[in-house]
C-alpha positions, 0 to 999 in steps of 0.5 A: 374178652381177652386180646390176642396172645401177641398183644397180651405179650407186648403189655406185660410178663405173662405167667406160663405153666409148669412140667406136665411129664415130671408131674405125672410122674410124680403123681404116680404114673408110670414112665416108658409109656406116652404121656401124650396118649394120656389125652385119650386113656386118661383125660381126666388126669391131664385136664386137671392138671391143666386146671392146677396150673391155672388155678396157680396162676398161668396165663398160658396152658400148654397142650398136652401134645409135646411128642404127639408127632408120627415118628415119636408115637410109633415108639409106642404103636400109635402112629396112626393116632396123631391126629385124634391125640393132638386134637383131644390134647387142644380140647382138653386144655380149652375145656378145663381152663376155659376162654380167659386162659391161652392155650397154645400147641406144644411142639417138641423137636422130631430130631430132639437130643438123639435123633440127628440122623431123622432124614428132613423128609420125615421131619417136615412130614411130622411138623406138618401133620401136628402143625395142621391138626393144632391150627384147626383144633383152635389154639391160641398160639403154637410153642416150639420147645425143647429145639437144640438146632436152629435149622430144625427150629427155622423149618417149623417156623417156616411150615407154620408161616405157610399156613398162619400168622397166629402167634408163635414162640420158639425156645431152644435146650441149650447145652452151651449157654452161647450157641445152639447145638448146630454151632449158631451163636444164640443172638444170631440165631434169635436175629434170624428166628425173628426175621422168619416171623418168631413172636416170642423166643427164649429157652427151656429145659436142660437147665434150672433157673441160673443156667437159663438166665445166663443164656438170656443175657447172651442176648443183646438188648437191641433185639426188641423182641419178648423173651420166654424162659421155662426152666427146669427145677434144678438138677435132677437127682436119683434118690431111691429109684425116684427121680427128684428135682432140687429147687423149691417154690420160692426160689423160682419165685425169686428167679422170676423177677430176675428173668422179667428185669433181664426182659423175659415176657413169657415165665414158666417152668419145665421138667420138675416144676409144679403148680406150687412153682407157678404159683410162686412166679405168679405171685412174684409177677403181681404188680411187677415193673421193671427193676432199674438194674440188670439181672445177675448172671449165672454161674457156670457149671457146677463141679458139684457131683453126687457121690455114691459108693462101692467095695471092701478093703483089699489086703495089699501085698507087704510092698505095696503102697499104703492106700487112702484108708492106710493114710487117713488112719494115721494123719490129715489125708486129702483127696481132690476132685478134679472133673475130666475135660468136656473137650479133647484139650487136656493140658489144663486138667495135666497142669492142675494135677501136677500143680495139685501133687506139688501141693501134697494132695494124696489123691486125685478124683475125677467123676464118671461123666457127672450130672449126665454131661459126657466127658473124656474117660476118667480111666484114660486120664487115671493112667496118664496121671499115674504115668506123667504125674505120678498122683494117686487117681480115683475114679468114680463108677457111675452105674447109669452108663454101663450094663453088667457086661460092661461094668465088669470089664471097666473094673477088669481094665482098671485092675489091669492098669493098677488103678485100685481106688474108685468110687461107685456112683448112682449116676444121673439120669441120662435123659438130663445130660446133654445127650438126652436121647441116650439111655440110662442103664441102671443094672445096678444099684450103688448097694449092689455096685459095692458088692459086685466090686467087693466080689471082684476082689475074692476072684469071682466074676459078676457071673459067679465064676472064678478070675484066676487071681484077685483084684485089690479095689478100695472103694468110697461110699457117698454121704449127703448130710445135708438133709433134715433128718441125719439120722435117716442118712446115717442109717442108709450109710451104714448099709452101704458099709454092710455091703462093703464100702471101705471109706465115706466121701461127704457132700459139700458142708458149709455149717461148722454146727453140722461138721461137728453134727456129722461127727458125733453121728458117725463116731460108731462107724469102723470106717473113715470119713472124708469131709467134703469141702467145695470153695465157692467161687462167688455169689452167683456161685453160692446161690446156684449150688444152694438152690439147684444142685441136689445134696448141696445145702449152703448156711444163711452165714455162707450165702450172705458173706458171698452175697454179691462177690464176684471175680477175684474178691468171690474167689478169695472169700470162698478160700476163706470160708473154706479155711475156716470150715477146714479148721472145724473139720479137721478137728474131727476128721482126718479125711479131707475131700477139696472140690475144684470149682471151674477148673480154677485148682489154684483154689484147692492148692492154696487149701490143700497146702492150708491143711498141710500147714495147719498147727496140731492144735487147730487154734485158729479163729472160730468161723463167723 
């Protein structure tokens, strides 16, 4: 007979299961439905997922009841089936995995990402109803997961403790690695929950292994409480209408031991994870004994953004300033990415812009809420850059945030302000950003938005009506060369050029041989390419980008050179590697696209100056 869950967690790290909803999506089930209703409609499918995770090595299985609450089920007309769905969820899990695997009842936040205005009385009603059914159905424990606010977590925990002494796992989804969404420092939140009766506290969702490890390290060791971690499989990407995740099962296996070293006693996976990820975690934890060293902290938010694009070369008036396309056909031309701030303070952003202008960057490019994280409007900042700094702004336009009406209105505003260089991108799905309750629009694909902006250059609105005068947008398209089949990526790029793209901006490249292959594979194209270079800030930053950020692949050589380097030493080596890559890139491409890590614009200023000072012969030390 297995020990109770509380006892088992005190003995050794246990393996949790992986995602349910995203895995069902990968298996071909539709989105926009209640996955919890599948407990009734497709019980064999749900049971099979549970069996797969148990077979992979999961010692704890979550019931498929995360959103099985009255307020959430009401969206699908299922509010009267709360008891039936929750009871079925427990019965399916128990039947699928037997008595030797722990079954915990999954309870998600009622307010969640966008439900702050839901009355407390409604929240309490929903929790009480779901908790009662799960306890009555015979779970081994309860899991409160993906909670953003301490107050809501505390309410749910207090309701459980009024009914039962069952083991309770509390997991936050954090946007800030140091505090909850309601502003409570994580260490304080954990101490409070411990005092209120939580058995295990930790994190799930919102971040991949690197981000969750960073949050885990804010928890003081004197807390003396088992910790839990269920990270996402990296940052999701949106490719050809499909949401995909980049973190591999092998990476999860490597991360599992770091989590265990940091004190995690329950390690599983959230969005994007599969039985293969859980199998690697289980493999890594077999025979585990605590390491003598502390876990490596994770990097801050990555500056890498997935770039896709839009529109054709507007013929400028005779007295107009030469476009980026004009410049790059004549000489080395530098675009530098500097992301808008996430708060209302623009001082550092403007200082960076001025420094980059002084270094003779040709344009400053700004993402449009990259990674679905809310940032200041790049339209407003673009106008300020023109007015105060006098550098050309190049603004990204995401399909995610605006419908057809909003997108045309946005473009008309850019035209009125004389901001004519844009980059049309698909945009990361909203549910994976800092406001997961918001909607992703996607009225347009990246190919369609290229054509539609191009239409504005003909003086024709999206609706087909005349606009009295023509816009003059110059639009770039994204290219990710870090793929297994470069020829297929080039074919996709050709479609973007056919749609009207004027120039290409690539994802960061870290392999000189790949740079040469890109040059050879794209030499037939009649549009200029800006080769992406992203200077690495540390060894942790390198591993994060390689394993968790879609569209970025580091070479083994680069990872080895950055391994273990932090602080000034890490930045110095990152700049050195970037310079060596630039030597190769400048021999093949006039276009250079530099990305600024963590607002460390001194790094991209240095690299901009390096390009400007490069000798025509480019006889420099070869990349090693």
